[in-house]
C-alpha positions in Angstrom: -29.8 -12.8 14.0 -26.1 -12.2 13.3 -25.3 -15.9 14.0 -28.0 -16.9 11.5 -26.5 -14.6 8.8 -23.1 -16.0 9.5 -24.2 -19.6 9.4 -26.1 -19.0 6.2 -23.3 -17.2 4.4 -20.8 -20.0 5.4 -23.2 -22.7 4.3 -23.8 -21.1 0.9 -20.2 -20.3 0.2 -19.2 -23.9 1.1 -21.8 -25.3 -1.3 -21.7 -26.0 -5.1 -23.3 -22.6 -5.5 -20.4 -20.9 -3.6 -18.6 -19.3 -6.6 -21.6 -17.4 -8.0 -22.7 -16.5 -4.5 -19.4 -15.0 -3.7 -19.5 -13.1 -7.0 -22.9 -11.7 -5.9 -21.5 -10.7 -2.5 -18.6 -8.8 -4.1 -21.0 -7.0 -6.5 -23.3 -6.1 -3.6 -20.5 -4.8 -1.5 -19.3 -2.5 -4.3 -22.5 -1.4 -6.0 -25.0 -1.4 -3.2 -23.2 -0.6 0.0 -25.5 -0.9 3.0 -25.5 -2.3 6.5 -26.9 -5.6 5.1 -24.3 -6.0 2.3 -21.5 -5.0 4.7 -22.6 -7.7 7.1 -22.8 -10.3 4.4 -19.3 -9.2 3.1 -17.9 -9.5 6.7 -19.1 -13.1 7.1 -17.9 -13.9 3.6 -14.5 -12.6 4.5 -14.6 -14.7 7.7 -15.3 -17.7 5.5 -12.4 -16.8 3.1 -10.0 -16.4 6.0 -10.6 -20.0 6.9 -9.6 -21.3 3.5 -6.0 -20.1 3.6 -5.8 -19.5 -0.1 -4.6 -17.0 -2.6 -7.4 -14.8 -4.1 -7.4 -12.9 -7.3 -8.9 -9.5 -7.0 -8.7 -6.3 -9.1 -7.6 -2.8 -8.4 -9.9 0.1 -9.4 -8.0 0.6 -12.7 -8.5 -3.0 -13.7 -5.2 -4.9 -13.1 -5.5 -8.2 -11.3 -3.9 -8.6 -7.9 -3.0 -11.7 -5.9 -4.2 -11.5 -2.3 -3.9 -13.7 0.8 -7.3 -14.8 2.1 -6.0 -14.9 5.7 -5.1 -11.2 5.5 -7.8 -8.7 6.6 -6.6 -5.9 4.3 -6.3 -8.3 1.3 -9.8 -9.7 1.9 -11.2 -6.1 2.0 -9.6 -5.4 -1.4 -10.9 -8.6 -2.8 -14.5 -8.0 -1.6 -14.8 -4.2 -1.9 -12.4 -3.5 -4.7 -10.7 -0.5 -3.0 -8.2 0.2 -0.3 -7.7 3.6 1.4 -10.3 5.3 -0.8 -9.1 8.9 -0.2 -5.6 8.1 -1.3 -6.9 6.0 -4.2 -9.1 8.9 -5.4 -6.2 11.4 -5.0 -3.9 9.2 -7.1 -6.6 8.6 -9.8 -7.1 12.4 -10.2 -3.4 13.3 -10.0 -1.2 10.6 -11.7 -0.9 11.1 -15.5 0.4 9.1 -18.4 4.2 9.1 -18.4 4.6 9.6 -14.6 7.5 7.9 -12.8 6.4 6.6 -9.4 8.1 4.8 -6.5 6.1 2.7 -4.1 8.0 2.0 -0.9 6.4 -0.8 1.2 4.3 -2.0 -1.7 2.7 -5.0 0.2 0.9 -7.1 -2.4 1.0 -4.2 -4.9 -2.4 -2.5 -4.7 -1.0 1.0 -5.1 1.8 -0.2 -7.4 -0.6 -1.7 -9.8 -2.9 1.3 -9.6 0.0 3.7 -10.3 1.3 1.5 -13.2 -2.1 1.5 -14.8 -2.4 5.3 -14.4 1.1 6.0 -15.6 0.5 3.9 -18.7 3.1 2.5 -21.2 5.2 5.6 -21.2 5.4 5.7 -17.4 7.3 3.6 -14.9 6.7 2.3 -11.4 9.4 0.9 -9.1 7.8 -1.0 -6.2 9.9 -2.0 -3.1 8.7 -4.9 -0.9 11.2 -6.8 1.4 8.7 -9.3 2.9 9.4 -12.5 0.8 5.8 -13.7 0.8 4.3 -10.3 -0.2 7.0 -9.8 -2.8 6.1 -13.1 -4.4 2.5 -11.8 -4.8 3.7 -8.5 -6.1 6.0 -10.1 -8.6 3.3 -12.5 -9.8 0.8 -9.6 -10.3 3.4 -7.6 -12.2 4.2 -10.5 -14.4 0.7 -11.3 -15.6 -0.5 -7.7 -16.1 -0.5 -6.1 -19.6 2.5 -4.0 -20.1 5.9 -4.1 -18.5 6.0 -0.7 -16.7 6.0 -2.1 -13.2 9.3 -3.1 -11.7 9.1 -5.1 -8.4 12.2 -4.8 -6.2 12.8 -7.1 -3.3 14.5 -4.7 -1.0 13.9 -2.3 1.8 14.8 1.4 1.7 16.5 3.3 4.5 19.1 5.9 5.4 22.1 3.6 4.4 22.7 0.6 2.2 23.5 -2.9 3.5 21.9 -6.0 4.9 19.4 -5.5 7.7 16.8 -7.3 9.8 13.1 -7.1 8.6 10.8 -7.9 11.6 7.9 -10.0 10.2 4.4 -9.3 11.4 3.4 -11.2 14.5 -0.3 -10.9 13.3 -0.9 -13.5 10.6 -4.0 -11.6 9.6 -2.1 -8.4 9.0 1.1 -9.2 7.0 1.6 -5.5 6.3 2.9 -4.9 9.8 6.3 -6.1 8.9 8.8 -3.4 9.7 12.5 -2.4 9.7 12.0 -0.6 13.0 12.7 -2.8 16.1 10.8 -0.2 18.2 7.6 -0.9 16.2 8.0 -4.7 15.9 5.9 -6.9 18.1 7.6 -8.8 20.9 9.1 -12.1 19.6 8.8 -11.1 16.0 10.7 -13.4 13.6 13.4 -11.6 11.5 14.8 -12.2 8.0 17.8 -10.5 6.5 16.9 -8.2 3.6 18.9 -5.9 1.3 18.5 -2.3 2.1 18.9 0.5 -0.5 18.8 4.2 -0.3 16.4 6.1 -2.5 19.2 8.4 -3.6 21.4 5.4 -4.6 18.6 3.6 -6.4 17.5 6.7 -8.3 21.0 7.5 -9.4 21.7 4.0 -10.5 18.6 3.9 -12.6 18.6 7.6 -13.7 15.2 8.2 -12.1 13.5 11.5 -11.4 10.2 10.4 -9.8 7.1 12.5 -10.0 5.5 10.8 -7.0 6.8 8.7 -4.1 4.6 6.7 -1.7 6.0 5.5 1.6 4.2 3.1 3.9 6.8 1.3 6.0 5.4 1.0 9.5 7.3 3.7 11.4 10.4 3.6 9.2 9.3 6.5 7.0 11.8 9.1 8.3 14.7 6.8 7.6 13.5 6.2 4.1 13.3 9.9 3.4 16.6 10.6 5.1 18.1 8.3 2.4 16.6 10.6 -0.2 18.2 13.9 0.7 19.8 14.5 -2.6 16.6 13.7 -4.5 14.5 16.0 -2.3 17.0 18.8 -2.6 17.9 18.6 -6.3 15.1 16.7 -8.1 12.1 17.0 -5.8 9.1 14.8 -6.6 5.9 16.8 -7.0 4.3 14.6 -4.3 5.5 12.4 -1.4 2.8 10.4 0.3 3.6 9.0 3.8 1.6 7.0 6.2 1.6 8.5 9.6 0.3 6.8 12.7 0.9 8.4 16.0 1.4 5.0 17.7 4.3 4.2 15.4 5.8 7.5 14.2 5.5 11.0 15.5 4.3 13.4 12.8 6.3 16.5 13.9 9.8 15.2 13.0 8.7 14.1 9.5 6.7 17.2 8.8 9.7 19.3 9.9 12.1 17.3 7.8 10.1 17.6 4.7 9.5 21.3 5.4 13.2 21.8 5.3 13.1 20.8 1.6 10.2 23.1 0.8 7.4 20.6 1.1 4.0 21.6 2.4 2.1 18.9 4.4 -1.5 18.3 3.4 -4.2 16.0 4.6 -6.8 14.4 2.4 -10.6 14.8 2.4 -12.7 11.7 2.2 -13.0 12.3 -1.6 -9.3 12.6 -2.0 -8.9 16.3 -2.2 -5.9 18.1 -0.6 -6.8 20.1 2.4 -5.0 21.9 5.2 -2.8 19.6 7.3 -4.4 18.2 10.5 -2.6 16.2 13.0 -4.6 13.0 13.1 -4.1 9.7 14.8 -3.7 7.9 11.4 -3.6 9.2 7.9 -1.7 9.4 4.7 -0.1 12.8 4.5 0.6 14.3 1.1 3.8 16.4 1.0 3.5 18.9 -1.9 6.7 20.3 -3.4 7.0 24.1 -3.1 9.5 26.9 -2.9 12.4 26.4 -0.5 12.5 28.9 2.4 
């Protein structure tokens, strides 16, 4: 049965009727989610992966985004129109016109574009991505979108400034696994030299007081925030969102570090509401600014 569905999907998408068929698959995956539409979307993704192309998808707020067809996460965004729905819902209910946001580890720019759309013309988003291929996608998407409130920055963030190794993902289907942490990098990972900034230095240079900071840097989160001590102490963003995966970064040191600056750690419900912090294997933790102890 599954092999028949797979063969049928591949045949149709490879035929002259492929474009409208793919549009129907995307619509079904978004509007009528079911086991059947998920199965068809899966095999459509499998077909797209074989094409080795750049896809044009959309983030939930409407901006177009360039995506790599070989990348699993990118294909999911293209087919389903959403990535990390809990975090997406939280941002859509929280970020207001005029917000200043910083996206560290922007990848192709899903959250950067979402934030820029939500912040509007009076807001500003600075998006950091050191991976050359992903940065090119991010920059292209920023260039073609309406408005100029998204600033792509080809650099990593860390505890000190300089030129450092970025370990590129060893999984061609998951380009987001590039990391500045040698402990997290896969064995035999290729490296490229990238500029590294501190969040304190960058914010001072550009006179920024961000309302929200998102950090997703594959185990390098604590180093990024260690380079933001002055910001956290003197001009604390209302929210700092960090990806935590126990396989790459222990939660306790980061929760303790942020707690020292008066931040309360929260988890997210499936619908994007803040809830009491739970130590999970993988999640985006929202640190909420509070009163210093």
